[in-house]
C-alpha positions as CSV (number, residue, x, y, z in Angstrom):
1,X,-0.3,0.0,0.2
2,X,1.4,3.4,-1.0
3,X,2.0,5.7,2.2
4,X,0.2,8.6,2.1
5,X,2.1,11.9,2.4
6,X,-0.2,14.7,3.6
7,X,-1.8,15.4,6.8
8,X,-5.1,14.9,5.2
9,X,-4.0,11.5,3.1
10,X,-3.1,10.1,6.2
11,X,-5.9,10.8,8.5
12,X,-8.1,9.6,5.4
13,X,-5.8,6.3,5.5
14,X,-6.3,6.1,9.2
15,X,-9.8,6.2,8.6
16,X,-10.4,3.9,6.2
17,X,-7.9,1.3,7.7
18,X,-10.1,1.6,11.1
19,X,-13.7,0.8,8.9
20,X,-11.7,-2.3,7.7
21,X,-10.0,-3.5,10.8
22,X,-13.4,-2.8,12.6
23,X,-15.6,-4.6,9.9
24,X,-13.1,-7.6,9.7
25,X,-13.1,-8.0,13.6
26,X,-17.4,-7.7,13.6
27,X,-17.3,-10.3,10.3
28,X,-15.5,-12.8,11.8
29,X,-17.2,-12.9,15.5
30,X,-20.4,-12.5,14.7
31,X,-20.3,-13.7,10.7
32,X,-20.1,-12.1,7.4
33,X,-24.3,-12.1,7.3
34,X,-25.1,-11.0,10.7
35,X,-23.4,-7.5,10.8
36,X,-24.5,-4.7,9.1
37,X,-23.5,-1.8,7.3
38,X,-24.7,0.6,10.0
39,X,-23.1,-1.7,13.0
40,X,-19.9,-1.3,11.2
41,X,-20.2,2.5,11.0
42,X,-21.8,2.3,14.8
43,X,-18.5,0.3,15.7
44,X,-16.3,2.3,14.0
45,X,-17.7,5.8,15.2
46,X,-18.1,6.6,11.4
47,X,-21.1,7.8,9.7
48,X,-22.3,5.6,7.3
49,X,-21.6,8.1,4.4
50,X,-18.0,8.0,5.5
51,X,-17.9,4.3,5.3
52,X,-19.4,4.6,1.9
53,X,-17.3,7.2,1.1
54,X,-13.8,4.5,1.5
55,X,-15.6,1.5,0.7
56,X,-18.3,0.5,-2.3
57,X,-19.8,-2.1,-0.8
58,X,-20.0,-4.6,2.1
59,X,-18.4,-7.3,0.5
60,X,-15.2,-4.2,-0.1
61,X,-14.6,-4.3,3.3
62,X,-13.4,-7.8,3.1
63,X,-11.0,-7.7,-0.1
64,X,-9.8,-3.9,1.6
65,X,-6.5,-4.4,-0.1
66,X,-7.9,-5.0,-3.3
67,X,-5.8,-2.4,-4.7
68,X,-2.4,-3.6,-3.5
69,X,-3.0,-7.0,-5.1
70,X,-3.4,-5.0,-8.7
71,X,-0.2,-2.9,-7.6
72,X,2.0,-5.9,-6.7
73,X,1.3,-8.0,-10.1
74,X,1.7,-4.4,-12.2
75,X,5.1,-4.1,-10.3
76,X,6.1,-7.6,-11.3
77,X,5.9,-6.9,-14.7
78,X,6.9,-3.1,-14.7
79,X,9.6,-3.2,-12.4
80,X,11.8,-6.0,-13.9
81,X,15.3,-5.4,-14.9
82,X,16.2,-5.1,-18.7
83,X,16.0,-8.6,-20.1
84,X,14.4,-10.1,-16.7
85,X,12.2,-12.9,-17.8
86,X,8.4,-12.2,-17.3
87,X,6.7,-15.7,-16.2
88,X,9.5,-16.1,-12.9
89,X,9.1,-12.4,-12.2
90,X,5.2,-13.0,-12.4
91,X,5.6,-16.6,-10.2
92,X,7.2,-14.8,-7.8
93,X,5.1,-12.3,-6.9
94,X,2.3,-14.9,-6.7
95,X,4.3,-17.0,-4.8
96,X,4.2,-14.4,-1.9
97,X,0.7,-13.5,-2.3
98,X,0.3,-17.1,-1.7
99,X,2.1,-17.4,1.1
100,X,0.7,-14.5,2.3
101,X,-3.4,-15.9,2.5
102,X,-2.4,-19.1,3.7
103,X,-0.9,-18.4,6.4
104,X,-2.4,-19.4,9.8
105,X,-3.7,-15.7,10.7
106,X,-5.6,-15.6,7.2
107,X,-7.0,-19.1,7.4
108,X,-10.6,-17.7,9.3
109,X,-11.1,-14.6,6.9
110,X,-10.9,-17.4,3.8
111,X,-13.5,-19.6,5.4
112,X,-15.5,-16.8,5.9
113,X,-15.2,-15.9,1.9
114,X,-15.8,-19.3,1.2
115,X,-18.8,-19.7,3.1
116,X,-20.3,-16.7,1.5
117,X,-22.2,-16.8,-1.5
118,X,-22.0,-12.7,-1.9
119,X,-17.9,-13.1,-1.3
120,X,-17.2,-16.0,-3.5
121,X,-19.0,-13.8,-6.3
122,X,-17.3,-10.5,-5.5
123,X,-13.9,-12.1,-5.4
124,X,-14.6,-13.7,-8.7
125,X,-15.5,-10.1,-10.2
126,X,-12.3,-9.0,-8.5
127,X,-10.2,-11.4,-10.3
128,X,-11.6,-10.4,-13.7
129,X,-10.6,-6.7,-12.9
130,X,-7.4,-7.8,-11.9
131,X,-6.8,-10.1,-15.0
132,X,-8.1,-7.0,-17.3
133,X,-5.5,-5.0,-15.2
134,X,-2.4,-6.8,-15.7
135,X,-3.5,-8.1,-19.3
136,X,-3.2,-4.0,-20.1
137,X,-0.1,-3.7,-18.1
138,X,1.5,-6.8,-20.3
139,X,-0.1,-5.5,-23.6
140,X,1.7,-1.8,-23.1
141,X,5.5,-3.8,-22.0
142,X,7.1,-2.9,-25.4
143,X,10.1,-5.7,-24.4
144,X,7.1,-8.4,-24.4
145,X,6.3,-10.0,-28.4
146,X,2.8,-10.3,-27.4
147,X,-0.9,-10.7,-28.9
148,X,-3.6,-8.9,-27.0
149,X,-5.4,-12.2,-27.2
150,X,-1.6,-13.8,-25.7
151,X,-1.8,-11.4,-22.5
152,X,-5.1,-11.4,-21.6
153,X,-4.9,-15.5,-21.7
154,X,-1.5,-15.1,-19.4
155,X,-3.2,-12.4,-17.0
156,X,-6.4,-15.0,-16.4
157,X,-3.9,-17.6,-16.1
158,X,-1.8,-15.8,-13.5
159,X,-4.3,-14.5,-11.6
160,X,-6.2,-18.2,-11.4
161,X,-3.1,-19.9,-10.5
162,X,-3.3,-17.5,-7.5
163,X,-6.9,-18.6,-6.3
164,X,-6.1,-22.2,-7.7
165,X,-3.2,-22.4,-5.4
166,X,-4.7,-21.1,-2.3
167,X,-7.3,-23.8,-2.5
168,X,-4.3,-26.6,-2.8
169,X,-3.0,-28.7,-0.2
170,X,0.5,-27.7,-1.0
171,X,-0.3,-24.2,-2.4
172,X,3.5,-23.4,-3.3
173,X,4.0,-26.9,-5.1
174,X,0.7,-25.7,-6.8
175,X,1.9,-22.4,-8.0
176,X,5.2,-24.2,-9.4
177,X,3.1,-26.7,-11.0
178,X,1.1,-24.6,-12.4
179,X,3.9,-21.8,-13.7
180,X,5.8,-24.6,-15.5
181,X,2.8,-24.8,-17.5
182,X,2.2,-21.2,-17.7
183,X,5.5,-21.1,-18.9
184,X,5.8,-23.6,-21.3
185,X,2.5,-22.0,-22.8
186,X,4.1,-18.8,-22.9
187,X,7.1,-19.7,-24.6
188,X,5.4,-21.6,-27.7
189,X,3.0,-18.9,-28.1
190,X,5.9,-15.8,-27.3
191,X,9.4,-17.0,-27.9
192,X,12.2,-15.1,-26.0
193,X,14.1,-13.7,-28.7
194,X,17.7,-15.0,-28.4
195,X,20.6,-12.4,-28.7
């Protein structure tokens, strides 16, 4: 997450974090469906309008780090050193994200998400948005020999790798297995030019 620089931005970020932390605490204690937006706002000591100025929906409260996910994948692509291969950079970032979301502290959150049709649907729409964003970044990279279809396909596979690995018995082994397939397909579709 980008660190806000000005006092006003820091205050807004602190309020946003307070709302998100409060919501998550209430959802885990009482159950996602048992807690309303008004409950979260009252517990966080903010107006409902303030809550909605920071979060577009109740589901967004659970996925408050949604933007960080997209930024990390964008940085994995655009932050590569010259001639650094693309797929290993993406694999490294997905491995880190999977490690974070499969930690013991994240398990109750994912159980809550898996138990809620609304949260599962929101997560799926997030994955589609992330895939589109990643495809756009891939298409803009001048050093990648790709078509728009190849970029969109790779982006979907990378985002789906995260979801599939998160659900696997051995998440890190799943990331490795999935990325071996992704890399093989990418090399056939967009071979790396030889010097």
